[in-house]
Chimera marker file (.cmm) of the C-alpha trace (Angstrom):
<marker_set name="trace">
<marker id="1" x="8.421" y="-11.384" z="2.201" r="1" g="1" b="0" radius="0.5"/>
<marker id="2" x="4.982" y="-12.290" z="4.353" r="1" g="1" b="0" radius="0.5"/>
<marker id="3" x="1.300" y="-14.404" z="3.106" r="1" g="1" b="0" radius="0.5"/>
<marker id="4" x="-1.304" y="-14.266" z="4.418" r="1" g="1" b="0" radius="0.5"/>
<marker id="5" x="-4.817" y="-15.946" z="3.880" r="1" g="1" b="0" radius="0.5"/>
<marker id="6" x="-8.054" y="-14.176" z="5.009" r="1" g="1" b="0" radius="0.5"/>
<marker id="7" x="-11.607" y="-15.703" z="5.293" r="1" g="1" b="0" radius="0.5"/>
<marker id="8" x="-13.554" y="-12.869" z="5.063" r="1" g="1" b="0" radius="0.5"/>
<marker id="9" x="-17.072" y="-13.119" z="5.622" r="1" g="1" b="0" radius="0.5"/>
<marker id="10" x="-20.035" y="-11.383" z="6.011" r="1" g="1" b="0" radius="0.5"/>
<marker id="11" x="-21.680" y="-9.999" z="2.552" r="1" g="1" b="0" radius="0.5"/>
<marker id="12" x="-18.887" y="-10.162" z="0.317" r="1" g="1" b="0" radius="0.5"/>
<marker id="13" x="-20.270" y="-11.877" z="-2.546" r="1" g="1" b="0" radius="0.5"/>
<marker id="14" x="-22.644" y="-10.184" z="-4.840" r="1" g="1" b="0" radius="0.5"/>
<marker id="15" x="-21.246" y="-7.332" z="-4.778" r="1" g="1" b="0" radius="0.5"/>
<marker id="16" x="-18.270" y="-6.776" z="-6.573" r="1" g="1" b="0" radius="0.5"/>
<marker id="17" x="-15.614" y="-7.739" z="-3.396" r="1" g="1" b="0" radius="0.5"/>
<marker id="18" x="-13.597" y="-9.465" z="-5.647" r="1" g="1" b="0" radius="0.5"/>
<marker id="19" x="-12.646" y="-6.718" z="-7.852" r="1" g="1" b="0" radius="0.5"/>
<marker id="20" x="-12.012" y="-4.135" z="-5.109" r="1" g="1" b="0" radius="0.5"/>
<marker id="21" x="-10.224" y="-6.691" z="-3.658" r="1" g="1" b="0" radius="0.5"/>
<marker id="22" x="-8.068" y="-7.166" z="-6.518" r="1" g="1" b="0" radius="0.5"/>
<marker id="23" x="-7.726" y="-3.204" z="-6.968" r="1" g="1" b="0" radius="0.5"/>
<marker id="24" x="-6.804" y="-2.922" z="-3.029" r="1" g="1" b="0" radius="0.5"/>
<marker id="25" x="-3.562" y="-5.818" z="-4.012" r="1" g="1" b="0" radius="0.5"/>
<marker id="26" x="-2.605" y="-4.447" z="-7.020" r="1" g="1" b="0" radius="0.5"/>
<marker id="27" x="-2.406" y="0.008" z="-5.231" r="1" g="1" b="0" radius="0.5"/>
<marker id="28" x="-0.367" y="-1.783" z="-3.107" r="1" g="1" b="0" radius="0.5"/>
<marker id="29" x="1.429" y="-4.112" z="-5.204" r="1" g="1" b="0" radius="0.5"/>
<marker id="30" x="0.554" y="-7.692" z="-3.710" r="1" g="1" b="0" radius="0.5"/>
<marker id="31" x="0.806" y="-11.352" z="-5.519" r="1" g="1" b="0" radius="0.5"/>
<marker id="32" x="-2.001" y="-14.020" z="-5.208" r="1" g="1" b="0" radius="0.5"/>
<marker id="33" x="-5.496" y="-14.514" z="-5.808" r="1" g="1" b="0" radius="0.5"/>
<marker id="34" x="-8.975" y="-13.524" z="-4.254" r="1" g="1" b="0" radius="0.5"/>
<marker id="35" x="-12.147" y="-16.478" z="-4.618" r="1" g="1" b="0" radius="0.5"/>
<marker id="36" x="-15.560" y="-17.267" z="-3.492" r="1" g="1" b="0" radius="0.5"/>
<marker id="37" x="-16.745" y="-20.367" z="-1.939" r="1" g="1" b="0" radius="0.5"/>
<marker id="38" x="-20.025" y="-21.497" z="-1.453" r="1" g="1" b="0" radius="0.5"/>
<marker id="39" x="-20.725" y="-20.769" z="2.656" r="1" g="1" b="0" radius="0.5"/>
<marker id="40" x="-21.352" y="-17.488" z="1.130" r="1" g="1" b="0" radius="0.5"/>
<marker id="41" x="-16.764" y="-16.266" z="2.169" r="1" g="1" b="0" radius="0.5"/>
<marker id="42" x="-14.642" y="-14.657" z="0.237" r="1" g="1" b="0" radius="0.5"/>
<marker id="43" x="-10.889" y="-16.971" z="0.539" r="1" g="1" b="0" radius="0.5"/>
<marker id="44" x="-8.225" y="-14.521" z="0.137" r="1" g="1" b="0" radius="0.5"/>
<marker id="45" x="-4.833" y="-15.418" z="0.131" r="1" g="1" b="0" radius="0.5"/>
<marker id="46" x="-1.996" y="-12.012" z="-0.182" r="1" g="1" b="0" radius="0.5"/>
<marker id="47" x="1.238" y="-12.236" z="-0.498" r="1" g="1" b="0" radius="0.5"/>
<marker id="48" x="4.612" y="-9.094" z="0.082" r="1" g="1" b="0" radius="0.5"/>
<marker id="49" x="4.975" y="-6.654" z="2.616" r="1" g="1" b="0" radius="0.5"/>
<marker id="50" x="4.496" y="-7.037" z="6.155" r="1" g="1" b="0" radius="0.5"/>
<marker id="51" x="3.842" y="-3.233" z="6.640" r="1" g="1" b="0" radius="0.5"/>
<marker id="52" x="2.222" y="-3.293" z="2.832" r="1" g="1" b="0" radius="0.5"/>
<marker id="53" x="0.102" y="-6.440" z="4.906" r="1" g="1" b="0" radius="0.5"/>
<marker id="54" x="-1.376" y="-4.614" z="7.567" r="1" g="1" b="0" radius="0.5"/>
<marker id="55" x="-2.804" y="-2.187" z="5.393" r="1" g="1" b="0" radius="0.5"/>
<marker id="56" x="-4.157" y="-3.798" z="2.272" r="1" g="1" b="0" radius="0.5"/>
<marker id="57" x="-6.019" y="-5.742" z="5.583" r="1" g="1" b="0" radius="0.5"/>
<marker id="58" x="-7.643" y="-2.973" z="6.885" r="1" g="1" b="0" radius="0.5"/>
<marker id="59" x="-8.957" y="-2.016" z="3.288" r="1" g="1" b="0" radius="0.5"/>
<marker id="60" x="-10.329" y="-5.320" z="2.830" r="1" g="1" b="0" radius="0.5"/>
<marker id="61" x="-11.780" y="-5.019" z="6.464" r="1" g="1" b="0" radius="0.5"/>
<marker id="62" x="-13.667" y="-1.679" z="4.763" r="1" g="1" b="0" radius="0.5"/>
<marker id="63" x="-14.615" y="-3.712" z="1.961" r="1" g="1" b="0" radius="0.5"/>
<marker id="64" x="-16.399" y="-2.189" z="-1.152" r="1" g="1" b="0" radius="0.5"/>
<marker id="65" x="-19.294" y="0.104" z="-1.119" r="1" g="1" b="0" radius="0.5"/>
<marker id="66" x="-22.098" y="-2.370" z="-1.006" r="1" g="1" b="0" radius="0.5"/>
<marker id="67" x="-19.970" y="-4.798" z="0.917" r="1" g="1" b="0" radius="0.5"/>
<marker id="68" x="-20.601" y="-5.532" z="4.679" r="1" g="1" b="0" radius="0.5"/>
<marker id="69" x="-16.960" y="-7.072" z="6.678" r="1" g="1" b="0" radius="0.5"/>
<marker id="70" x="-18.577" y="-8.893" z="9.443" r="1" g="1" b="0" radius="0.5"/>
<marker id="71" x="-15.291" y="-10.977" z="10.117" r="1" g="1" b="0" radius="0.5"/>
<marker id="72" x="-11.527" y="-11.747" z="9.074" r="1" g="1" b="0" radius="0.5"/>
<marker id="73" x="-10.135" y="-14.728" z="9.845" r="1" g="1" b="0" radius="0.5"/>
<marker id="74" x="-6.519" y="-14.439" z="9.192" r="1" g="1" b="0" radius="0.5"/>
<marker id="75" x="-3.305" y="-17.066" z="8.677" r="1" g="1" b="0" radius="0.5"/>
<marker id="76" x="-0.180" y="-17.472" z="7.590" r="1" g="1" b="0" radius="0.5"/>
<marker id="77" x="0.628" y="-19.155" z="4.632" r="1" g="1" b="0" radius="0.5"/>
<marker id="78" x="3.916" y="-19.772" z="3.215" r="1" g="1" b="0" radius="0.5"/>
<marker id="79" x="5.852" y="-17.804" z="0.905" r="1" g="1" b="0" radius="0.5"/>
<marker id="80" x="5.237" y="-18.699" z="-3.156" r="1" g="1" b="0" radius="0.5"/>
<marker id="81" x="8.928" y="-17.118" z="-4.303" r="1" g="1" b="0" radius="0.5"/>
<marker id="82" x="7.064" y="-17.346" z="-7.966" r="1" g="1" b="0" radius="0.5"/>
<marker id="83" x="3.669" y="-15.908" z="-8.158" r="1" g="1" b="0" radius="0.5"/>
<marker id="84" x="3.584" y="-12.105" z="-9.333" r="1" g="1" b="0" radius="0.5"/>
<marker id="85" x="0.423" y="-11.186" z="-10.081" r="1" g="1" b="0" radius="0.5"/>
<marker id="86" x="-2.704" y="-10.180" z="-8.197" r="1" g="1" b="0" radius="0.5"/>
<marker id="87" x="-5.824" y="-12.405" z="-9.718" r="1" g="1" b="0" radius="0.5"/>
<marker id="88" x="-9.166" y="-13.780" z="-8.954" r="1" g="1" b="0" radius="0.5"/>
<marker id="89" x="-10.290" y="-17.951" z="-9.082" r="1" g="1" b="0" radius="0.5"/>
<marker id="90" x="-13.179" y="-19.665" z="-10.714" r="1" g="1" b="0" radius="0.5"/>
<link id1="1" id2="2" r="1" g="1" b="0" radius="0.2"/>
<link id1="2" id2="3" r="1" g="1" b="0" radius="0.2"/>
<link id1="3" id2="4" r="1" g="1" b="0" radius="0.2"/>
<link id1="4" id2="5" r="1" g="1" b="0" radius="0.2"/>
<link id1="5" id2="6" r="1" g="1" b="0" radius="0.2"/>
<link id1="6" id2="7" r="1" g="1" b="0" radius="0.2"/>
<link id1="7" id2="8" r="1" g="1" b="0" radius="0.2"/>
<link id1="8" id2="9" r="1" g="1" b="0" radius="0.2"/>
<link id1="9" id2="10" r="1" g="1" b="0" radius="0.2"/>
<link id1="10" id2="11" r="1" g="1" b="0" radius="0.2"/>
<link id1="11" id2="12" r="1" g="1" b="0" radius="0.2"/>
<link id1="12" id2="13" r="1" g="1" b="0" radius="0.2"/>
<link id1="13" id2="14" r="1" g="1" b="0" radius="0.2"/>
<link id1="14" id2="15" r="1" g="1" b="0" radius="0.2"/>
<link id1="15" id2="16" r="1" g="1" b="0" radius="0.2"/>
<link id1="16" id2="17" r="1" g="1" b="0" radius="0.2"/>
<link id1="17" id2="18" r="1" g="1" b="0" radius="0.2"/>
<link id1="18" id2="19" r="1" g="1" b="0" radius="0.2"/>
<link id1="19" id2="20" r="1" g="1" b="0" radius="0.2"/>
<link id1="20" id2="21" r="1" g="1" b="0" radius="0.2"/>
<link id1="21" id2="22" r="1" g="1" b="0" radius="0.2"/>
<link id1="22" id2="23" r="1" g="1" b="0" radius="0.2"/>
<link id1="23" id2="24" r="1" g="1" b="0" radius="0.2"/>
<link id1="24" id2="25" r="1" g="1" b="0" radius="0.2"/>
<link id1="25" id2="26" r="1" g="1" b="0" radius="0.2"/>
<link id1="26" id2="27" r="1" g="1" b="0" radius="0.2"/>
<link id1="27" id2="28" r="1" g="1" b="0" radius="0.2"/>
<link id1="28" id2="29" r="1" g="1" b="0" radius="0.2"/>
<link id1="29" id2="30" r="1" g="1" b="0" radius="0.2"/>
<link id1="30" id2="31" r="1" g="1" b="0" radius="0.2"/>
<link id1="31" id2="32" r="1" g="1" b="0" radius="0.2"/>
<link id1="32" id2="33" r="1" g="1" b="0" radius="0.2"/>
<link id1="33" id2="34" r="1" g="1" b="0" radius="0.2"/>
<link id1="34" id2="35" r="1" g="1" b="0" radius="0.2"/>
<link id1="35" id2="36" r="1" g="1" b="0" radius="0.2"/>
<link id1="36" id2="37" r="1" g="1" b="0" radius="0.2"/>
<link id1="37" id2="38" r="1" g="1" b="0" radius="0.2"/>
<link id1="38" id2="39" r="1" g="1" b="0" radius="0.2"/>
<link id1="39" id2="40" r="1" g="1" b="0" radius="0.2"/>
<link id1="40" id2="41" r="1" g="1" b="0" radius="0.2"/>
<link id1="41" id2="42" r="1" g="1" b="0" radius="0.2"/>
<link id1="42" id2="43" r="1" g="1" b="0" radius="0.2"/>
<link id1="43" id2="44" r="1" g="1" b="0" radius="0.2"/>
<link id1="44" id2="45" r="1" g="1" b="0" radius="0.2"/>
<link id1="45" id2="46" r="1" g="1" b="0" radius="0.2"/>
<link id1="46" id2="47" r="1" g="1" b="0" radius="0.2"/>
<link id1="47" id2="48" r="1" g="1" b="0" radius="0.2"/>
<link id1="48" id2="49" r="1" g="1" b="0" radius="0.2"/>
<link id1="49" id2="50" r="1" g="1" b="0" radius="0.2"/>
<link id1="50" id2="51" r="1" g="1" b="0" radius="0.2"/>
<link id1="51" id2="52" r="1" g="1" b="0" radius="0.2"/>
<link id1="52" id2="53" r="1" g="1" b="0" radius="0.2"/>
<link id1="53" id2="54" r="1" g="1" b="0" radius="0.2"/>
<link id1="54" id2="55" r="1" g="1" b="0" radius="0.2"/>
<link id1="55" id2="56" r="1" g="1" b="0" radius="0.2"/>
<link id1="56" id2="57" r="1" g="1" b="0" radius="0.2"/>
<link id1="57" id2="58" r="1" g="1" b="0" radius="0.2"/>
<link id1="58" id2="59" r="1" g="1" b="0" radius="0.2"/>
<link id1="59" id2="60" r="1" g="1" b="0" radius="0.2"/>
<link id1="60" id2="61" r="1" g="1" b="0" radius="0.2"/>
<link id1="61" id2="62" r="1" g="1" b="0" radius="0.2"/>
<link id1="62" id2="63" r="1" g="1" b="0" radius="0.2"/>
<link id1="63" id2="64" r="1" g="1" b="0" radius="0.2"/>
<link id1="64" id2="65" r="1" g="1" b="0" radius="0.2"/>
<link id1="65" id2="66" r="1" g="1" b="0" radius="0.2"/>
<link id1="66" id2="67" r="1" g="1" b="0" radius="0.2"/>
<link id1="67" id2="68" r="1" g="1" b="0" radius="0.2"/>
<link id1="68" id2="69" r="1" g="1" b="0" radius="0.2"/>
<link id1="69" id2="70" r="1" g="1" b="0" radius="0.2"/>
<link id1="70" id2="71" r="1" g="1" b="0" radius="0.2"/>
<link id1="71" id2="72" r="1" g="1" b="0" radius="0.2"/>
<link id1="72" id2="73" r="1" g="1" b="0" radius="0.2"/>
<link id1="73" id2="74" r="1" g="1" b="0" radius="0.2"/>
<link id1="74" id2="75" r="1" g="1" b="0" radius="0.2"/>
<link id1="75" id2="76" r="1" g="1" b="0" radius="0.2"/>
<link id1="76" id2="77" r="1" g="1" b="0" radius="0.2"/>
<link id1="77" id2="78" r="1" g="1" b="0" radius="0.2"/>
<link id1="78" id2="79" r="1" g="1" b="0" radius="0.2"/>
<link id1="79" id2="80" r="1" g="1" b="0" radius="0.2"/>
<link id1="80" id2="81" r="1" g="1" b="0" radius="0.2"/>
<link id1="81" id2="82" r="1" g="1" b="0" radius="0.2"/>
<link id1="82" id2="83" r="1" g="1" b="0" radius="0.2"/>
<link id1="83" id2="84" r="1" g="1" b="0" radius="0.2"/>
<link id1="84" id2="85" r="1" g="1" b="0" radius="0.2"/>
<link id1="85" id2="86" r="1" g="1" b="0" radius="0.2"/>
<link id1="86" id2="87" r="1" g="1" b="0" radius="0.2"/>
<link id1="87" id2="88" r="1" g="1" b="0" radius="0.2"/>
<link id1="88" id2="89" r="1" g="1" b="0" radius="0.2"/>
<link id1="89" id2="90" r="1" g="1" b="0" radius="0.2"/>
</marker_set>
């Protein structure tokens, strides 16, 4: 089990990117969250099997239909043992 924090930059706010991220996380059965930052970036923390996380990150790089992902910064984080779902944070 692994957990990664992704900071996604580009045209990723106001284009359905958080809902897209939540949908992909559900598809891959990941837990974690997605939230907007004031600087226009989006933060994602996702947890699951490493091979699944790599496929998820690939889909995030592709982006939602109206988004344009320019950069993703990835950092390993501590696994949250009690986390069971993936949410949109406000």
